[in-house]
All heavy atoms as a GROMACS GRO file, in nm:
protein
  594
    1MET      N    1   3.710   4.193   3.519
    1MET     CA    2   3.645   4.156   3.647
    1MET      C    3   3.500   4.115   3.628
    1MET      O    4   3.449   4.033   3.691
    1MET     CB    5   3.661   4.284   3.742
    1MET     CG    6   3.615   4.260   3.886
    1MET     SD    7   3.745   4.190   3.978
    1MET     CE    8   3.675   4.201   4.132
    2HIS      N    9   3.442   4.190   3.531
    2HIS     CA   10   3.295   4.150   3.500
    2HIS      C   11   3.288   4.010   3.444
    2HIS      O   12   3.179   3.944   3.477
    2HIS     CB   13   3.230   4.257   3.397
    2HIS     CG   14   3.216   4.384   3.463
    2HIS    ND1   15   3.114   4.412   3.553
    2HIS    CD2   16   3.279   4.498   3.461
    2HIS    CE1   17   3.104   4.537   3.589
    2HIS    NE2   18   3.213   4.598   3.537
    3SER      N   19   3.377   3.971   3.365
    3SER     CA   20   3.371   3.836   3.311
    3SER      C   21   3.378   3.729   3.415
    3SER      O   22   3.314   3.627   3.410
    3SER     CB   23   3.467   3.818   3.204
    3SER     OG   24   3.607   3.823   3.249
    4LEU      N   25   3.460   3.756   3.522
    4LEU     CA   26   3.476   3.663   3.631
    4LEU      C   27   3.346   3.660   3.703
    4LEU      O   28   3.301   3.556   3.747
    4LEU     CB   29   3.584   3.711   3.726
    4LEU     CG   30   3.712   3.628   3.732
    4LEU    CD1   31   3.813   3.684   3.839
    4LEU    CD2   32   3.682   3.485   3.750
    5GLU      N   33   3.281   3.773   3.720
    5GLU     CA   34   3.150   3.773   3.802
    5GLU      C   35   3.048   3.697   3.713
    5GLU      O   36   2.964   3.625   3.781
    5GLU     CB   37   3.111   3.917   3.822
    5GLU     CG   38   3.188   3.980   3.936
    5GLU     CD   39   3.144   4.129   3.946
    5GLU    OE1   40   3.069   4.185   3.871
    5GLU    OE2   41   3.197   4.200   4.050
    6ASN      N   42   3.044   3.721   3.588
    6ASN     CA   43   2.948   3.643   3.503
    6ASN      C   44   2.968   3.494   3.513
    6ASN      O   45   2.884   3.418   3.504
    6ASN     CB   46   2.955   3.696   3.374
    6ASN     CG   47   2.908   3.836   3.345
    6ASN    OD1   48   2.821   3.884   3.435
    6ASN    ND2   49   2.950   3.909   3.243
    7LEU      N   50   3.102   3.452   3.510
    7LEU     CA   51   3.138   3.314   3.515
    7LEU      C   52   3.088   3.255   3.647
    7LEU      O   53   3.033   3.151   3.649
    7LEU     CB   54   3.288   3.304   3.492
    7LEU     CG   55   3.340   3.160   3.499
    7LEU    CD1   56   3.284   3.089   3.384
    7LEU    CD2   57   3.485   3.154   3.488
    8ASP      N   58   3.112   3.334   3.757
    8ASP     CA   59   3.065   3.281   3.888
    8ASP      C   60   2.923   3.277   3.891
    8ASP      O   61   2.866   3.172   3.941
    8ASP     CB   62   3.110   3.376   3.990
    8ASP     CG   63   3.262   3.362   4.019
    8ASP    OD1   64   3.330   3.266   3.982
    8ASP    OD2   65   3.318   3.467   4.085
    9LEU      N   66   2.842   3.373   3.826
    9LEU     CA   67   2.706   3.357   3.827
    9LEU      C   68   2.644   3.238   3.743
    9LEU      O   69   2.551   3.176   3.779
    9LEU     CB   70   2.644   3.488   3.781
    9LEU     CG   71   2.659   3.612   3.870
    9LEU    CD1   72   2.597   3.730   3.806
    9LEU    CD2   73   2.593   3.580   4.009
   10SER      N   74   2.712   3.221   3.637
   10SER     CA   75   2.677   3.109   3.555
   10SER      C   76   2.711   2.965   3.621
   10SER      O   77   2.629   2.874   3.604
   10SER     CB   78   2.748   3.114   3.407
   10SER     OG   79   2.888   3.099   3.425
   11GLN      N   80   2.821   2.964   3.692
   11GLN     CA   81   2.847   2.847   3.767
   11GLN      C   82   2.757   2.822   3.877
   11GLN      O   83   2.707   2.716   3.893
   11GLN     CB   84   2.989   2.859   3.829
   11GLN     CG   85   3.101   2.837   3.730
   11GLN     CD   86   3.246   2.870   3.793
   11GLN    OE1   87   3.244   2.916   3.899
   11GLN    NE2   88   3.343   2.817   3.713
   12VAL      N   89   2.709   2.937   3.936
   12VAL     CA   90   2.607   2.923   4.051
   12VAL      C   91   2.478   2.874   3.985
   12VAL      O   92   2.402   2.792   4.037
   12VAL     CB   93   2.595   3.051   4.125
   12VAL    CG1   94   2.468   3.054   4.200
   12VAL    CG2   95   2.720   3.093   4.207
   13ALA      N   96   2.439   2.937   3.868
   13ALA     CA   97   2.319   2.896   3.800
   13ALA      C   98   2.320   2.742   3.755
   13ALA      O   99   2.214   2.677   3.787
   13ALA     CB  100   2.293   2.981   3.685
   14ALA      N  101   2.434   2.694   3.713
   14ALA     CA  102   2.445   2.554   3.682
   14ALA      C  103   2.433   2.470   3.795
   14ALA      O  104   2.366   2.371   3.792
   14ALA     CB  105   2.579   2.545   3.606
   15ILE      N  106   2.507   2.520   3.912
   15ILE     CA  107   2.494   2.434   4.030
   15ILE      C  108   2.347   2.423   4.080
   15ILE      O  109   2.292   2.322   4.125
   15ILE     CB  110   2.586   2.491   4.140
   15ILE    CG1  111   2.727   2.462   4.101
   15ILE    CG2  112   2.567   2.424   4.274
   15ILE    CD1  113   2.836   2.523   4.180
   16SER      N  114   2.279   2.537   4.089
   16SER     CA  115   2.153   2.550   4.123
   16SER      C  116   2.052   2.455   4.033
   16SER      O  117   1.967   2.382   4.085
   16SER     CB  118   2.091   2.689   4.108
   16SER     OG  119   1.957   2.707   4.144
   17ASN      N  120   2.074   2.465   3.905
   17ASN     CA  121   2.003   2.371   3.811
   17ASN      C  122   2.023   2.215   3.851
   17ASN      O  123   1.933   2.141   3.850
   17ASN     CB  124   2.024   2.402   3.668
   17ASN     CG  125   1.962   2.531   3.629
   17ASN    OD1  126   1.862   2.578   3.691
   17ASN    ND2  127   2.018   2.592   3.530
   18ASP      N  128   2.155   2.183   3.877
   18ASP     CA  129   2.189   2.052   3.915
   18ASP      C  130   2.115   2.007   4.048
   18ASP      O  131   2.072   1.893   4.044
   18ASP     CB  132   2.336   2.050   3.923
   18ASP     CG  133   2.418   2.043   3.796
   18ASP    OD1  134   2.350   2.042   3.681
   18ASP    OD2  135   2.545   2.067   3.791
   19LEU      N  136   2.126   2.099   4.137
   19LEU     CA  137   2.062   2.070   4.268
   19LEU      C  138   1.906   2.050   4.249
   19LEU      O  139   1.850   1.950   4.312
   19LEU     CB  140   2.082   2.173   4.365
   19LEU     CG  141   2.234   2.185   4.424
   19LEU    CD1  142   2.253   2.309   4.508
   19LEU    CD2  143   2.283   2.052   4.484
   20LYS      N  144   1.848   2.137   4.175
   20LYS     CA  145   1.705   2.116   4.142
   20LYS      C  146   1.672   1.985   4.062
   20LYS      O  147   1.583   1.909   4.108
   20LYS     CB  148   1.658   2.226   4.053
   20LYS     CG  149   1.647   2.361   4.120
   20LYS     CD  150   1.588   2.470   4.030
   20LYS     CE  151   1.591   2.603   4.102
   20LYS     NZ  152   1.555   2.714   4.012
   21SER      N  153   1.755   1.943   3.972
   21SER     CA  154   1.743   1.814   3.903
   21SER      C  155   1.758   1.708   4.008
   21SER      O  156   1.670   1.609   4.005
   21SER     CB  157   1.849   1.807   3.798
   21SER     OG  158   1.841   1.680   3.740
   22ILE      N  159   1.869   1.711   4.093
   22ILE     CA  160   1.886   1.604   4.189
   22ILE      C  161   1.770   1.599   4.287
   22ILE      O  162   1.716   1.483   4.318
   22ILE     CB  163   2.016   1.627   4.268
   22ILE    CG1  164   2.129   1.600   4.180
   22ILE    CG2  165   2.027   1.542   4.384
   22ILE    CD1  166   2.270   1.644   4.241
   23SER      N  167   1.712   1.708   4.324
   23SER     CA  168   1.599   1.708   4.417
   23SER      C  169   1.481   1.651   4.356
   23SER      O  170   1.408   1.574   4.418
   23SER     CB  171   1.574   1.856   4.456
   23SER     OG  172   1.448   1.865   4.542
   24THR      N  173   1.456   1.676   4.227
   24THR     CA  174   1.344   1.619   4.152
   24THR      C  175   1.360   1.466   4.142
   24THR      O  176   1.266   1.393   4.163
   24THR     CB  177   1.337   1.679   4.010
   24THR    OG1  178   1.313   1.824   4.038
   24THR    CG2  179   1.210   1.619   3.943
   25GLN      N  180   1.475   1.422   4.121
   25GLN     CA  181   1.511   1.279   4.098
   25GLN      C  182   1.480   1.212   4.234
   25GLN      O  183   1.431   1.099   4.238
   25GLN     CB  184   1.650   1.259   4.044
   25GLN     CG  185   1.667   1.291   3.912
   25GLN     CD  186   1.823   1.286   3.876
   25GLN    OE1  187   1.908   1.255   3.953
   25GLN    NE2  188   1.851   1.322   3.753
   26GLU      N  189   1.534   1.277   4.333
   26GLU     CA  190   1.516   1.214   4.475
   26GLU      C  191   1.361   1.207   4.514
   26GLU      O  192   1.317   1.107   4.564
   26GLU     CB  193   1.580   1.294   4.573
   26GLU     CG  194   1.737   1.280   4.571
   26GLU     CD  195   1.816   1.366   4.666
   26GLU    OE1  196   1.752   1.466   4.729
   26GLU    OE2  197   1.928   1.336   4.691
   27LYS      N  198   1.290   1.305   4.479
   27LYS     CA  199   1.142   1.304   4.502
   27LYS      C  200   1.073   1.187   4.440
   27LYS      O  201   0.992   1.129   4.486
   27LYS     CB  202   1.075   1.436   4.468
   27LYS     CG  203   1.108   1.543   4.567
   27LYS     CD  204   1.041   1.681   4.508
   27LYS     CE  205   1.090   1.783   4.613
   27LYS     NZ  206   1.027   1.924   4.567
   28VAL      N  207   1.107   1.172   4.304
   28VAL     CA  208   1.059   1.052   4.225
   28VAL      C  209   1.097   0.923   4.274
   28VAL      O  210   1.022   0.827   4.294
   28VAL     CB  211   1.106   1.066   4.069
   28VAL    CG1  212   1.067   0.950   4.003
   28VAL    CG2  213   1.050   1.197   4.012
   29GLN      N  214   1.222   0.913   4.324
   29GLN     CA  215   1.269   0.786   4.378
   29GLN      C  216   1.189   0.754   4.504
   29GLN      O  217   1.158   0.641   4.540
   29GLN     CB  218   1.414   0.789   4.409
   29GLN     CG  219   1.508   0.778   4.288
   29GLN     CD  220   1.655   0.806   4.307
   29GLN    OE1  221   1.697   0.852   4.403
   29GLN    NE2  222   1.732   0.766   4.212
   30LEU      N  223   1.180   0.861   4.600
   30LEU     CA  224   1.102   0.836   4.720
   30LEU      C  225   0.958   0.800   4.705
   30LEU      O  226   0.914   0.711   4.768
   30LEU     CB  227   1.116   0.973   4.814
   30LEU     CG  228   1.242   0.993   4.879
   30LEU    CD1  229   1.246   1.130   4.954
   30LEU    CD2  230   1.265   0.879   4.987
   31GLN      N  231   0.900   0.862   4.602
   31GLN     CA  232   0.764   0.827   4.567
   31GLN      C  233   0.751   0.672   4.526
   31GLN      O  234   0.666   0.603   4.561
   31GLN     CB  235   0.706   0.920   4.464
   31GLN     CG  236   0.552   0.904   4.446
   31GLN     CD  237   0.477   0.909   4.561
   31GLN    OE1  238   0.490   1.008   4.635
   31GLN    NE2  239   0.381   0.827   4.600
   32ASP      N  240   0.848   0.641   4.441
   32ASP     CA  241   0.855   0.500   4.400
   32ASP      C  242   0.878   0.407   4.519
   32ASP      O  243   0.807   0.308   4.513
   32ASP     CB  244   0.968   0.488   4.303
   32ASP     CG  245   0.964   0.334   4.240
   32ASP    OD1  246   0.868   0.283   4.199
   32ASP    OD2  247   1.085   0.289   4.254
   33LEU      N  248   0.955   0.440   4.598
   33LEU     CA  249   0.980   0.356   4.727
   33LEU      C  250   0.855   0.356   4.808
   33LEU      O  251   0.826   0.249   4.869
   33LEU     CB  252   1.101   0.409   4.806
   33LEU     CG  253   1.250   0.386   4.745
   33LEU    CD1  254   1.346   0.455   4.827
   33LEU    CD2  255   1.271   0.241   4.735
   34LYS      N  256   0.800   0.460   4.825
   34LYS     CA  257   0.665   0.472   4.903
   34LYS      C  258   0.566   0.373   4.838
   34LYS      O  259   0.491   0.301   4.913
   34LYS     CB  260   0.611   0.607   4.912
   34LYS     CG  261   0.692   0.698   4.999
   34LYS     CD  262   0.629   0.841   5.006
   34LYS     CE  263   0.712   0.935   5.090
   34LYS     NZ  264   0.644   1.069   5.070
   35ASP      N  265   0.550   0.389   4.710
   35ASP     CA  266   0.463   0.302   4.632
   35ASP      C  267   0.487   0.149   4.651
   35ASP      O  268   0.405   0.071   4.681
   35ASP     CB  269   0.458   0.343   4.492
   35ASP     CG  270   0.389   0.481   4.458
   35ASP    OD1  271   0.316   0.532   4.552
   35ASP    OD2  272   0.410   0.520   4.357
   36ARG      N  273   0.618   0.122   4.637
   36ARG     CA  274   0.657  -0.021   4.653
   36ARG      C  275   0.637  -0.068   4.791
   36ARG      O  276   0.584  -0.188   4.810
   36ARG     CB  277   0.808  -0.032   4.616
   36ARG     CG  278   0.828  -0.018   4.465
   36ARG     CD  279   0.979  -0.021   4.428
   36ARG     NE  280   1.041  -0.135   4.483
   36ARG     CZ  281   1.180  -0.140   4.488
   36ARG    NH1  282   1.257  -0.044   4.449
   36ARG    NH2  283   1.238  -0.261   4.531
   37PHE      N  284   0.665   0.019   4.891
   37PHE     CA  285   0.636  -0.027   5.040
   37PHE      C  286   0.498  -0.053   5.056
   37PHE      O  287   0.449  -0.150   5.132
   37PHE     CB  288   0.694   0.083   5.125
   37PHE     CG  289   0.699   0.042   5.274
   37PHE    CD1  290   0.762  -0.064   5.320
   37PHE    CD2  291   0.615   0.116   5.354
   37PHE    CE1  292   0.764  -0.092   5.463
   37PHE    CE2  293   0.596   0.086   5.491
   37PHE     CZ  294   0.677  -0.016   5.542
   38SER      N  295   0.411   0.040   5.004
   38SER     CA  296   0.255   0.023   5.021
   38SER      C  297   0.216  -0.099   4.952
   38SER      O  298   0.123  -0.170   5.025
   38SER     CB  299   0.208   0.157   4.953
   38SER     OG  300   0.063   0.136   4.963
   39SER      N  301   0.262  -0.130   4.840
   39SER     CA  302   0.229  -0.265   4.772
   39SER      C  303   0.272  -0.382   4.858
   39SER      O  304   0.198  -0.485   4.875
   39SER     CB  305   0.281  -0.274   4.641
   39SER     OG  306   0.239  -0.173   4.546
   40PHE      N  307   0.386  -0.369   4.926
   40PHE     CA  308   0.448  -0.475   5.008
   40PHE      C  309   0.351  -0.503   5.133
   40PHE      O  310   0.319  -0.595   5.159
   40PHE     CB  311   0.580  -0.445   5.048
   40PHE     CG  312   0.640  -0.545   5.149
   40PHE    CD1  313   0.685  -0.662   5.108
   40PHE    CD2  314   0.657  -0.518   5.279
   40PHE    CE1  315   0.735  -0.761   5.197
   40PHE    CE2  316   0.704  -0.617   5.368
   40PHE     CZ  317   0.746  -0.731   5.321
   41ILE      N  318   0.310  -0.388   5.190
   41ILE     CA  319   0.228  -0.393   5.299
   41ILE      C  320   0.079  -0.454   5.273
   41ILE      O  321   0.039  -0.536   5.342
   41ILE     CB  322   0.209  -0.254   5.380
   41ILE    CG1  323   0.336  -0.204   5.432
   41ILE    CG2  324   0.105  -0.254   5.480
   41ILE    CD1  325   0.400  -0.286   5.541
   42GLU      N  326   0.043  -0.416   5.157
   42GLU     CA  327  -0.086  -0.469   5.114
   42GLU      C  328  -0.074  -0.615   5.089
   42GLU      O  329  -0.165  -0.697   5.130
   42GLU     CB  330  -0.132  -0.409   4.991
   42GLU     CG  331  -0.179  -0.265   5.004
   42GLU     CD  332  -0.216  -0.189   4.884
   42GLU    OE1  333  -0.215  -0.253   4.770
   42GLU    OE2  334  -0.250  -0.068   4.880
   43HIS      N  335   0.030  -0.659   5.038
   43HIS     CA  336   0.043  -0.810   5.016
   43HIS      C  337   0.055  -0.877   5.128
   43HIS      O  338   0.002  -0.994   5.150
   43HIS     CB  339   0.184  -0.819   4.930
   43HIS     CG  340   0.214  -0.965   4.886
   43HIS    ND1  341   0.123  -1.037   4.796
   43HIS    CD2  342   0.297  -1.053   4.921
   43HIS    CE1  343   0.174  -1.160   4.782
   43HIS    NE2  344   0.275  -1.170   4.854
   44VAL      N  345   0.133  -0.839   5.241
   44VAL     CA  346   0.148  -0.896   5.372
   44VAL      C  347   0.019  -0.910   5.430
   44VAL      O  348  -0.020  -1.009   5.491
   44VAL     CB  349   0.259  -0.815   5.454
   44VAL    CG1  350   0.232  -0.863   5.597
   44VAL    CG2  351   0.374  -0.828   5.405
   45GLN      N  352  -0.071  -0.798   5.421
   45GLN     CA  353  -0.201  -0.805   5.491
   45GLN      C  354  -0.294  -0.900   5.415
   45GLN      O  355  -0.379  -0.972   5.486
   45GLN     CB  356  -0.268  -0.660   5.479
   45GLN     CG  357  -0.198  -0.574   5.568
   45GLN     CD  358  -0.256  -0.424   5.561
   45GLN    OE1  359  -0.320  -0.391   5.451
   45GLN    NE2  360  -0.224  -0.336   5.659
   46GLU      N  361  -0.275  -0.920   5.288
   46GLU     CA  362  -0.352  -1.025   5.214
   46GLU      C  363  -0.318  -1.167   5.255
   46GLU      O  364  -0.396  -1.256   5.252
   46GLU     CB  365  -0.327  -0.992   5.056
   46GLU     CG  366  -0.397  -0.887   5.006
   46GLU     CD  367  -0.364  -0.860   4.859
   46GLU    OE1  368  -0.284  -0.937   4.794
   46GLU    OE2  369  -0.416  -0.754   4.804
   47LEU      N  370  -0.191  -1.181   5.286
   47LEU     CA  371  -0.144  -1.317   5.332
   47LEU      C  372  -0.171  -1.351   5.483
   47LEU      O  373  -0.170  -1.455   5.515
   47LEU     CB  374   0.005  -1.326   5.308
   47LEU     CG  375   0.048  -1.322   5.160
   47LEU    CD1  376   0.213  -1.322   5.155
   47LEU    CD2  377   0.005  -1.442   5.088
   48GLU      N  378  -0.196  -1.246   5.554
   48GLU     CA  379  -0.222  -1.271   5.696
   48GLU      C  380  -0.352  -1.361   5.721
   48GLU      O  381  -0.360  -1.451   5.804
   48GLU     CB  382  -0.236  -1.144   5.772
   48GLU     CG  383  -0.119  -1.078   5.800
   48GLU     CD  384  -0.135  -0.932   5.868
   48GLU    OE1  385  -0.241  -0.878   5.867
   48GLU    OE2  386  -0.019  -0.888   5.919
   49GLN      N  387  -0.467  -1.337   5.652
   49GLN     CA  388  -0.577  -1.415   5.676
   49GLN      C  389  -0.556  -1.570   5.638
   49GLN      O  390  -0.591  -1.654   5.717
   49GLN     CB  391  -0.708  -1.361   5.596
   49GLN     CG  392  -0.834  -1.426   5.612
   49GLN     CD  393  -0.874  -1.419   5.770
   49GLN    OE1  394  -0.844  -1.325   5.836
   49GLN    NE2  395  -0.939  -1.516   5.814
   50PRO      N  396  -0.501  -1.601   5.519
   50PRO     CA  397  -0.485  -1.739   5.493
   50PRO      C  398  -0.384  -1.807   5.589
   50PRO      O  399  -0.401  -1.912   5.625
   50PRO     CB  400  -0.430  -1.744   5.350
   50PRO     CG  401  -0.460  -1.614   5.293
   50PRO     CD  402  -0.478  -1.522   5.406
   51ASN      N  403  -0.288  -1.723   5.627
   51ASN     CA  404  -0.183  -1.765   5.732
   51ASN      C  405  -0.253  -1.812   5.872
   51ASN      O  406  -0.227  -1.913   5.930
   51ASN     CB  407  -0.081  -1.667   5.753
   51ASN     CG  408   0.040  -1.719   5.839
   51ASN    OD1  409   0.077  -1.837   5.824
   51ASN    ND2  410   0.097  -1.642   5.919
   52LYS      N  411  -0.356  -1.727   5.904
   52LYS     CA  412  -0.430  -1.762   6.036
   52LYS      C  413  -0.512  -1.874   6.026
   52LYS      O  414  -0.519  -1.963   6.111
   52LYS     CB  415  -0.526  -1.642   6.068
   52LYS     CG  416  -0.449  -1.521   6.122
   52LYS     CD  417  -0.543  -1.402   6.148
   52LYS     CE  418  -0.459  -1.281   6.195
   52LYS     NZ  419  -0.556  -1.161   6.230
   53LEU      N  420  -0.571  -1.900   5.899
   53LEU     CA  421  -0.641  -2.020   5.875
   53LEU      C  422  -0.553  -2.156   5.885
   53LEU      O  423  -0.589  -2.253   5.944
   53LEU     CB  424  -0.719  -2.029   5.740
   53LEU     CG  425  -0.823  -1.919   5.736
   53LEU    CD1  426  -0.881  -1.911   5.583
   53LEU    CD2  427  -0.936  -1.943   5.831
   54LEU      N  428  -0.440  -2.135   5.818
   54LEU     CA  429  -0.340  -2.241   5.814
   54LEU      C  430  -0.289  -2.273   5.968
   54LEU      O  431  -0.268  -2.400   6.003
   54LEU     CB  432  -0.223  -2.212   5.737
   54LEU     CG  433  -0.250  -2.228   5.578
   54LEU    CD1  434  -0.137  -2.174   5.505
   54LEU    CD2  435  -0.298  -2.359   5.534
   55GLU      N  436  -0.272  -2.178   6.046
   55GLU     CA  437  -0.226  -2.195   6.169
   55GLU      C  438  -0.330  -2.273   6.274
   55GLU      O  439  -0.300  -2.352   6.344
   55GLU     CB  440  -0.190  -2.061   6.245
   55GLU     CG  441  -0.066  -2.000   6.204
   55GLU     CD  442  -0.041  -1.856   6.256
   55GLU    OE1  443  -0.125  -1.805   6.317
   55GLU    OE2  444   0.071  -1.811   6.236
   56ALA      N  445  -0.452  -2.227   6.240
   56ALA     CA  446  -0.565  -2.290   6.308
   56ALA      C  447  -0.578  -2.444   6.261
   56ALA      O  448  -0.603  -2.533   6.357
   56ALA     CB  449  -0.707  -2.225   6.281
   57GLU      N  450  -0.562  -2.461   6.135
   57GLU     CA  451  -0.568  -2.608   6.093
   57GLU      C  452  -0.448  -2.689   6.147
   57GLU      O  453  -0.480  -2.807   6.178
   57GLU     CB  454  -0.556  -2.601   5.935
   57GLU     CG  455  -0.582  -2.730   5.877
   57GLU     CD  456  -0.590  -2.729   5.726
   57GLU    OE1  457  -0.623  -2.619   5.668
   57GLU    OE2  458  -0.546  -2.824   5.656
   58LEU      N  459  -0.332  -2.638   6.160
   58LEU     CA  460  -0.214  -2.686   6.209
   58LEU      C  461  -0.242  -2.730   6.354
   58LEU      O  462  -0.208  -2.836   6.397
   58LEU     CB  463  -0.094  -2.609   6.193
   58LEU     CG  464   0.027  -2.663   6.253
   58LEU    CD1  465   0.074  -2.799   6.180
   58LEU    CD2  466   0.145  -2.571   6.240
   59LEU      N  467  -0.300  -2.636   6.437
   59LEU     CA  468  -0.331  -2.650   6.574
   59LEU      C  469  -0.420  -2.773   6.586
   59LEU      O  470  -0.408  -2.866   6.673
   59LEU     CB  471  -0.387  -2.530   6.633
   59LEU     CG  472  -0.424  -2.530   6.785
   59LEU    CD1  473  -0.292  -2.566   6.858
   59LEU    CD2  474  -0.489  -2.407   6.826
   60VAL      N  475  -0.530  -2.780   6.511
   60VAL     CA  476  -0.625  -2.893   6.517
   60VAL      C  477  -0.552  -3.020   6.486
   60VAL      O  478  -0.575  -3.120   6.561
   60VAL     CB  479  -0.740  -2.861   6.426
   60VAL    CG1  480  -0.822  -2.996   6.415
   60VAL    CG2  481  -0.832  -2.749   6.472
   61LEU      N  482  -0.459  -3.032   6.387
   61LEU     CA  483  -0.398  -3.149   6.349
   61LEU      C  484  -0.298  -3.195   6.470
   61LEU      O  485  -0.293  -3.309   6.489
   61LEU     CB  486  -0.317  -3.123   6.221
   61LEU     CG  487  -0.408  -3.121   6.087
   61LEU    CD1  488  -0.314  -3.093   5.981
   61LEU    CD2  489  -0.475  -3.257   6.059
   62CYS      N  490  -0.226  -3.101   6.520
   62CYS     CA  491  -0.135  -3.129   6.632
   62CYS      C  492  -0.214  -3.185   6.755
   62CYS      O  493  -0.177  -3.279   6.820
   62CYS     CB  494  -0.061  -3.007   6.671
   62CYS     SG  495   0.062  -2.960   6.541
   63GLN      N  496  -0.333  -3.136   6.773
   63GLN     CA  497  -0.410  -3.172   6.894
   63GLN      C  498  -0.464  -3.314   6.853
   63GLN      O  499  -0.461  -3.405   6.946
   63GLN     CB  500  -0.523  -3.084   6.916
   63GLN     CG  501  -0.489  -2.950   6.980
   63GLN     CD  502  -0.610  -2.858   6.990
   63GLN    OE1  503  -0.712  -2.881   6.921
   63GLN    NE2  504  -0.589  -2.751   7.065
   64LYS      N  505  -0.500  -3.349   6.744
   64LYS     CA  506  -0.550  -3.489   6.709
   64LYS      C  507  -0.428  -3.579   6.720
   64LYS      O  508  -0.457  -3.698   6.772
   64LYS     CB  509  -0.592  -3.491   6.560
   64LYS     CG  510  -0.738  -3.432   6.540
   64LYS     CD  511  -0.771  -3.456   6.392
   64LYS     CE  512  -0.912  -3.392   6.369
   64LYS     NZ  513  -0.953  -3.406   6.224
   65HIS      N  514  -0.318  -3.549   6.682
   65HIS     CA  515  -0.209  -3.641   6.689
   65HIS      C  516  -0.150  -3.653   6.824
   65HIS      O  517  -0.069  -3.743   6.859
   65HIS     CB  518  -0.089  -3.609   6.584
   65HIS     CG  519  -0.132  -3.621   6.444
   65HIS    ND1  520  -0.186  -3.734   6.405
   65HIS    CD2  521  -0.131  -3.542   6.339
   65HIS    CE1  522  -0.212  -3.738   6.274
   65HIS    NE2  523  -0.196  -3.613   6.236
   66SER      N  524  -0.176  -3.562   6.917
   66SER     CA  525  -0.120  -3.563   7.046
   66SER      C  526  -0.206  -3.649   7.144
   66SER      O  527  -0.172  -3.694   7.245
   66SER     CB  528  -0.088  -3.430   7.103
   66SER     OG  529  -0.218  -3.369   7.123
   67GLU      N  530  -0.333  -3.671   7.098
   67GLU     CA  531  -0.421  -3.768   7.188
   67GLU      C  532  -0.367  -3.906   7.169
   67GLU      O  533  -0.321  -3.938   7.067
   67GLU     CB  534  -0.560  -3.748   7.138
   67GLU     CG  535  -0.622  -3.613   7.153
   67GLU     CD  536  -0.769  -3.592   7.094
   67GLU    OE1  537  -0.812  -3.694   7.036
   67GLU    OE2  538  -0.820  -3.491   7.101
   68PRO      N  539  -0.383  -3.982   7.265
   68PRO     CA  540  -0.365  -4.116   7.262
   68PRO      C  541  -0.446  -4.192   7.152
   68PRO      O  542  -0.558  -4.164   7.138
   68PRO     CB  543  -0.391  -4.178   7.406
   68PRO     CG  544  -0.431  -4.063   7.483
   68PRO     CD  545  -0.441  -3.950   7.401
   69SER      N  546  -0.377  -4.292   7.097
   69SER     CA  547  -0.446  -4.358   6.991
   69SER      C  548  -0.548  -4.456   7.046
   69SER      O  549  -0.536  -4.520   7.142
   69SER     CB  550  -0.340  -4.439   6.886
   69SER     OG  551  -0.412  -4.527   6.803
   70ARG      N  552  -0.661  -4.472   6.986
   70ARG     CA  553  -0.773  -4.561   7.038
   70ARG      C  554  -0.752  -4.691   6.964
   70ARG      O  555  -0.832  -4.783   6.990
   70ARG     CB  556  -0.903  -4.495   7.014
   70ARG     CG  557  -0.935  -4.378   7.106
   70ARG     CD  558  -1.071  -4.326   7.088
   70ARG     NE  559  -1.043  -4.181   7.048
   70ARG     CZ  560  -1.128  -4.105   6.984
   70ARG    NH1  561  -1.250  -4.160   6.947
   70ARG    NH2  562  -1.112  -3.987   6.952
   71PHE      N  563  -0.653  -4.698   6.885
   71PHE     CA  564  -0.642  -4.832   6.806
   71PHE      C  565  -0.606  -4.944   6.892
   71PHE      O  566  -0.657  -5.056   6.874
   71PHE     CB  567  -0.524  -4.814   6.701
   71PHE     CG  568  -0.505  -4.922   6.615
   71PHE    CD1  569  -0.587  -4.977   6.524
   71PHE    CD2  570  -0.378  -4.998   6.634
   71PHE    CE1  571  -0.564  -5.087   6.442
   71PHE    CE2  572  -0.362  -5.108   6.550
   71PHE     CZ  573  -0.448  -5.166   6.459
   72LEU      N  574  -0.535  -4.926   7.007
   72LEU     CA  575  -0.491  -5.031   7.096
   72LEU      C  576  -0.618  -5.092   7.164
   72LEU      O  577  -0.625  -5.200   7.205
   72LEU     CB  578  -0.382  -4.983   7.181
   72LEU     CG  579  -0.249  -4.947   7.126
   72LEU    CD1  580  -0.152  -4.894   7.225
   72LEU    CD2  581  -0.184  -5.081   7.062
   73ALA      N  582  -0.706  -5.000   7.198
   73ALA     CA  583  -0.813  -5.034   7.262
   73ALA      C  584  -0.916  -5.126   7.187
   73ALA      O  585  -0.985  -5.204   7.246
   73ALA     CB  586  -0.901  -4.899   7.316
   74LEU      N  587  -0.903  -5.112   7.054
   74LEU     CA  588  -0.991  -5.201   6.975
   74LEU      C  589  -0.930  -5.339   6.970
   74LEU      O  590  -0.980  -5.445   6.972
   74LEU     CB  591  -1.004  -5.147   6.838
   74LEU     CG  592  -1.074  -5.012   6.813
   74LEU    CD1  593  -1.067  -4.970   6.675
   74LEU    CD2  594  -1.222  -5.029   6.858
   0.00000   0.00000   0.00000
């Protein structure tokens, strides 16, 4: 009976160690995902300013091309 109890305790200990290992791995994976997401957000923010400049430039070009041509008047 004692050997069965010891076996059960050793199994519980092994399962506990496995769960701790899995928990540690999950924490590392989550931290990695957080870091990658943070880098992605920073990259998007860096691209927003040039994008706004390009949008403004496009708007100016569209307005120039939508005005009637003065070539015919010449």
